[in-house]
C-alpha positions as CSV (number, residue, x, y, z in Angstrom):
1,M,-3.6,19.0,-2.0
2,K,-5.0,20.8,-5.3
3,S,-1.9,20.7,-7.3
4,R,-1.6,16.8,-6.7
5,I,-5.5,16.4,-7.8
6,G,-5.0,19.0,-10.8
7,R,-1.9,16.9,-11.7
8,L,-3.7,13.2,-11.2
9,A,-6.9,14.7,-13.7
10,C,-4.2,15.6,-16.0
11,W,-2.6,12.6,-16.9
12,L,-5.6,10.3,-16.2
13,A,-8.2,11.2,-18.8
14,P,-6.4,10.5,-21.8
15,A,-4.8,7.2,-20.3
16,V,-8.0,6.0,-19.0
17,L,-10.0,7.1,-22.2
18,A,-7.5,5.1,-24.4
19,Y,-8.5,2.1,-22.0
20,G,-11.9,2.6,-22.0
21,T,-11.8,2.2,-25.8
22,A,-9.8,-1.2,-25.7
23,A,-11.8,-2.2,-23.1
24,L,-14.9,-2.0,-24.8
25,A,-15.4,-5.9,-26.4
26,Q,-15.7,-7.0,-22.4
27,D,-19.0,-7.3,-21.2
28,K,-20.5,-6.0,-17.5
29,P,-22.8,-7.9,-15.2
30,A,-26.9,-7.5,-16.7
31,G,-28.0,-4.3,-15.7
32,Y,-25.5,-3.2,-13.3
33,P,-23.6,-0.4,-13.2
34,A,-27.2,1.4,-12.8
35,R,-26.5,4.6,-10.7
36,P,-23.0,5.8,-9.3
37,I,-20.8,3.6,-7.4
38,R,-18.7,5.1,-4.2
39,I,-15.3,4.2,-2.8
40,I,-14.9,4.9,0.5
41,I,-11.3,5.9,1.8
42,G,-10.3,6.6,5.6
43,V,-7.8,9.7,4.5
44,A,-8.5,13.4,3.3
45,A,-8.8,14.0,-0.2
46,G,-5.3,14.8,-1.6
47,A,-3.5,11.8,0.0
48,G,-1.5,9.1,-1.8
49,A,-4.6,6.5,-1.0
50,D,-7.0,9.1,-2.8
51,M,-5.0,9.6,-6.2
52,V,-5.0,5.9,-6.5
53,A,-8.7,5.5,-5.3
54,R,-9.7,8.5,-7.9
55,T,-7.6,6.4,-10.2
56,T,-9.5,3.2,-10.1
57,A,-12.9,5.6,-10.0
58,Q,-11.6,6.6,-13.3
59,I,-11.0,3.3,-14.7
60,L,-14.4,2.2,-13.9
61,T,-16.3,5.4,-15.1
62,E,-14.7,5.5,-18.6
63,R,-15.5,1.7,-19.0
64,W,-18.8,1.6,-17.9
65,G,-20.3,5.1,-18.4
66,Q,-21.4,5.4,-15.0
67,N,-20.2,7.8,-12.3
68,V,-17.9,6.5,-10.0
69,V,-16.8,8.9,-6.6
70,V,-14.7,8.5,-4.1
71,E,-15.9,9.4,-0.4
72,P,-13.2,10.4,2.2
73,R,-14.0,9.7,5.4
74,P,-10.6,10.4,7.5
75,G,-10.6,9.6,11.6
76,G,-9.6,6.9,13.7
77,G,-6.4,5.6,11.7
78,G,-9.3,4.5,9.0
79,I,-11.4,3.2,11.3
80,V,-14.2,5.4,10.4
81,A,-14.3,4.5,7.2
82,S,-13.9,0.7,7.8
83,E,-16.8,0.8,10.1
84,H,-19.1,2.8,7.6
85,A,-18.4,0.5,4.6
86,A,-19.0,-2.4,6.5
87,R,-22.7,-1.4,7.0
88,A,-23.0,-0.7,3.2
89,A,-25.6,-3.2,1.3
90,P,-23.7,-5.8,-0.5
91,D,-24.9,-4.5,-3.6
92,G,-22.1,-3.4,-5.5
93,Y,-22.5,0.3,-5.2
94,T,-20.3,0.6,-2.2
95,L,-16.8,-0.2,-2.1
96,Y,-14.1,0.5,-0.1
97,Q,-9.9,1.2,-0.5
98,S,-7.4,0.3,2.0
99,G,-4.3,-1.0,2.2
100,F,-2.4,-2.8,5.5
101,G,-5.0,-0.9,7.5
102,I,-7.6,-3.2,7.0
103,L,-5.8,-6.0,8.5
104,L,-4.4,-4.6,11.4
105,Q,-7.5,-3.2,12.6
106,G,-8.7,-6.6,12.3
107,A,-5.5,-8.6,13.6
108,T,-5.3,-6.4,16.6
109,K,-9.2,-6.1,17.2
110,R,-10.1,-2.1,16.9
111,V,-12.8,-2.8,15.1
112,P,-15.8,-4.7,16.2
113,F,-16.4,-7.5,13.2
114,D,-14.5,-10.2,11.5
115,V,-12.5,-8.4,8.7
116,L,-12.5,-11.6,6.6
117,K,-16.1,-12.4,7.2
118,T,-17.4,-8.5,6.9
119,F,-15.6,-8.1,3.1
120,E,-14.4,-9.6,0.0
121,P,-11.3,-8.6,-1.4
122,V,-12.3,-7.6,-4.9
123,V,-8.7,-6.1,-7.0
124,R,-5.4,-5.1,-5.8
125,T,-4.3,-2.3,-7.6
126,T,-0.7,-0.7,-6.7
127,Q,2.0,-1.4,-5.2
128,Q,5.1,0.8,-3.9
129,P,7.9,-1.1,-2.2
130,Y,10.2,0.0,1.0
131,I,13.6,1.4,0.8
132,L,15.9,1.1,3.4
133,L,18.4,3.6,3.9
134,V,20.9,4.5,6.6
135,H,22.8,7.9,7.8
136,P,26.4,8.2,5.8
137,S,27.7,7.8,9.0
138,V,26.7,4.5,9.6
139,P,29.5,1.9,8.3
140,A,27.3,-0.5,6.2
141,K,27.1,-1.0,2.7
142,S,24.3,-4.3,3.3
143,F,22.1,-5.7,5.6
144,K,24.3,-8.1,6.5
145,D,26.5,-5.1,7.7
146,I,23.5,-3.8,9.7
147,V,22.8,-6.7,11.8
148,A,26.8,-6.9,12.4
149,L,27.0,-3.3,13.4
150,S,23.9,-3.8,15.6
151,A,25.1,-6.3,17.8
152,S,27.7,-4.2,19.3
153,K,25.4,-1.0,19.7
154,P,21.7,-1.0,19.2
155,L,20.3,0.6,15.9
156,T,17.6,3.4,15.6
157,Y,15.0,3.4,13.1
158,A,11.6,5.1,11.8
159,G,9.2,3.8,9.7
160,S,6.4,5.7,7.6
161,S,3.6,6.6,9.9
162,G,4.8,5.5,13.7
163,P,3.7,2.4,15.7
164,G,1.4,0.3,14.1
165,S,2.5,0.9,11.0
166,R,3.7,-1.6,7.7
167,V,6.7,-0.3,8.0
168,H,6.9,-0.9,11.8
169,I,5.7,-4.2,12.1
170,G,7.5,-5.3,9.1
171,M,10.7,-4.2,10.7
172,E,10.2,-6.0,14.0
173,R,9.7,-8.7,12.2
174,L,12.7,-8.7,9.8
175,A,14.8,-8.0,13.5
176,V,13.3,-11.1,14.7
177,L,14.3,-13.2,11.9
178,S,17.6,-11.4,11.4
179,G,18.9,-10.6,14.8
180,M,19.4,-7.4,14.1
181,K,18.8,-5.0,17.2
182,A,17.1,-2.0,16.7
183,K,14.6,0.6,18.7
184,H,11.6,2.0,16.7
185,V,11.5,6.1,17.1
186,A,8.1,7.3,16.4
187,Y,7.7,10.5,14.1
188,K,4.4,11.3,12.3
189,G,5.0,10.9,9.1
190,S,7.6,9.4,6.5
191,A,8.4,13.4,5.7
192,P,9.7,13.9,9.2
193,A,11.2,10.6,9.3
194,L,13.2,11.5,6.6
195,L,14.1,14.6,7.6
196,A,15.4,13.1,11.1
197,L,17.7,10.6,9.1
198,M,19.5,13.2,7.1
199,G,20.2,14.9,10.2
200,G,21.5,11.9,11.5
201,E,18.9,11.9,14.8
202,I,18.5,8.4,13.7
203,N,20.4,5.5,12.1
204,M,17.9,3.8,9.8
205,A,14.5,4.8,7.7
206,A,12.3,2.7,5.8
207,T,10.4,5.1,3.2
208,S,8.5,4.7,0.0
209,V,10.9,4.6,-3.3
210,M,9.9,7.7,-4.6
211,S,11.1,10.0,-1.3
212,A,14.1,7.1,-1.1
213,T,15.4,7.7,-4.8
214,S,15.7,11.7,-4.3
215,A,17.1,11.4,-1.1
216,I,19.6,8.6,-2.3
217,R,20.3,11.2,-5.6
218,S,21.1,13.5,-3.1
219,G,24.0,12.3,-1.1
220,K,22.0,12.6,2.1
221,V,21.5,9.0,2.6
222,R,22.9,5.9,1.9
223,G,20.3,3.1,-0.1
224,I,21.2,-0.6,1.8
225,A,18.1,-2.8,0.0
226,S,15.1,-2.7,-1.4
227,L,12.3,-4.1,0.3
228,G,10.0,-5.0,-2.1
229,L,10.1,-8.8,-3.5
230,K,11.8,-7.3,-7.0
231,R,14.1,-4.3,-7.4
232,A,12.8,-1.2,-7.8
233,S,13.0,0.2,-11.4
234,S,14.2,3.6,-10.3
235,L,16.9,1.6,-8.4
236,P,18.1,-1.2,-10.2
237,E,21.4,-1.2,-8.5
238,L,19.7,-1.6,-5.2
239,P,19.7,-5.5,-4.0
240,T,16.0,-6.5,-3.1
241,I,16.2,-7.9,1.2
242,G,15.5,-11.2,0.0
243,E,18.6,-11.1,-2.2
244,Q,20.5,-10.4,0.7
245,G,19.3,-13.4,2.5
246,F,15.6,-13.5,3.5
247,P,13.7,-14.7,0.1
248,G,10.3,-13.9,0.2
249,F,10.4,-11.1,2.5
250,S,9.0,-7.8,2.0
251,I,7.7,-4.3,2.8
252,A,5.7,-2.5,0.5
253,N,2.5,-0.8,0.7
254,R,-0.1,-1.6,-1.7
255,Y,-3.8,-0.7,-2.2
256,D,-6.6,-3.2,-2.6
257,V,-10.4,-2.8,-3.3
258,W,-12.9,-4.5,-1.3
259,A,-16.8,-4.7,-1.3
260,P,-19.2,-5.9,1.4
261,A,-19.4,-9.8,1.6
262,K,-22.4,-11.3,-0.1
263,T,-21.6,-8.7,-2.9
264,P,-22.9,-10.5,-6.1
265,R,-20.1,-12.5,-7.8
266,P,-20.2,-11.5,-11.1
267,V,-19.8,-8.1,-10.0
268,I,-16.8,-8.1,-8.1
269,E,-15.5,-10.6,-10.8
270,A,-16.3,-7.9,-13.5
271,I,-14.6,-5.2,-11.2
272,N,-11.0,-7.0,-11.3
273,R,-10.9,-7.3,-14.4
274,V,-12.2,-3.7,-15.6
275,V,-9.2,-2.4,-12.7
276,S,-6.6,-5.0,-13.8
277,D,-6.6,-4.3,-17.2
278,G,-7.0,-0.3,-16.7
279,M,-3.8,0.0,-14.1
280,H,-1.6,-1.9,-16.7
281,T,-2.5,0.0,-19.6
282,P,1.4,1.8,-20.7
283,Q,-0.5,5.4,-19.9
284,V,-1.1,4.5,-16.4
285,V,2.1,2.3,-15.9
286,Q,4.2,5.2,-16.7
287,R,2.6,8.0,-14.7
288,L,2.5,5.5,-11.6
289,A,6.4,4.9,-12.1
290,A,6.5,8.8,-11.9
291,D,4.9,8.5,-8.7
292,G,7.0,5.4,-7.2
293,S,4.6,3.0,-7.7
294,E,3.4,0.4,-9.9
295,P,0.4,-1.8,-10.7
296,A,0.0,-4.7,-8.4
297,E,0.3,-8.2,-9.8
298,R,-2.6,-9.3,-11.3
299,M,-4.6,-11.7,-9.3
300,N,-8.2,-12.6,-9.9
301,P,-10.7,-12.4,-6.6
302,A,-9.9,-16.0,-5.7
303,E,-6.4,-15.5,-5.8
304,L,-6.4,-12.4,-4.0
305,R,-8.7,-14.1,-1.1
306,K,-6.3,-16.6,-0.5
307,A,-3.5,-14.0,-0.3
308,V,-5.2,-11.6,1.5
309,V,-5.4,-14.9,4.3
310,R,-1.9,-16.0,4.3
311,E,-1.2,-12.0,5.1
312,Y,-3.6,-11.6,7.9
313,A,-2.2,-14.9,9.6
314,E,1.2,-13.7,9.1
315,L,0.0,-10.4,10.7
316,E,-1.4,-11.5,13.7
317,R,1.1,-14.1,14.1
318,T,3.8,-11.1,14.3
319,V,1.3,-8.9,16.3
320,K,1.2,-11.9,19.2
321,E,4.9,-12.6,18.8
322,L,6.3,-8.9,19.5
323,G,3.9,-8.3,21.9
324,L,2.6,-5.3,20.1
325,Q,0.1,-3.4,22.1
326,F,-2.4,-0.7,20.3
327,V,-4.8,1.8,21.9
328,K,-8.7,0.8,20.6
């Protein structure tokens, strides 16, 4: 864990300093920030989400000269963090970073509040597509082959972090759309799932582009599709699932920064602009690519809210259609 944080500090500081110099002409809201800002996350320090949050924090710190700290509050599958952030004052000094988790918490009624009324989306920071892999013993070269094979014998697959994960729900949705017959097998995380695939315990797995790239190059798995909206830069030869008959469909990990509802609009817009600009500097883009991520598509707060509302509605529909049950 210490090595990951140390590695982040080594590449981030010069990159953000370069960004800060270029962005000095941008205005910030009058009188803001006047004290430290905190970014709450639902995982322990050292995790991938922590590294993304620290990138955001450093960009804001260097741009505005005010300390921005990351506050891990792990537990309850992210619920501890989201409930704590939901109680914060809407003054711009408490932000909350979450990926798919906060929408899932709302869609499955695992939190005692309406997610879209309690929080306002501020900025989408990074994204990382998942890659669909198969064991070499599976005679499939395309997703069409996968669907055909599953008609005679249902296949098994694993996702990133077990039941209710972005991969689990996304793959179940893809199965409905395509007619693929596949059974989800739960593992404690992406690493055990990938090892299980390499060992032939399961037929398929969807994992991060960084893990998938290494596994494909080792020859222990075969790539079938990028589950992002575009081809992965590290696997340009691998077609997207959209190119294979399902345009617009994607399964990707991404992180959004949220603020308590009624946070002043000028603050939300300023954070959106500064963080978006910082994430797209060449230095940060290069380093994110090394970790299999990339800056998210630029969206202003209004555009991001429309995207989140659409994603939430799709998730609610999927949970209902698939009859997925989650323990509160």
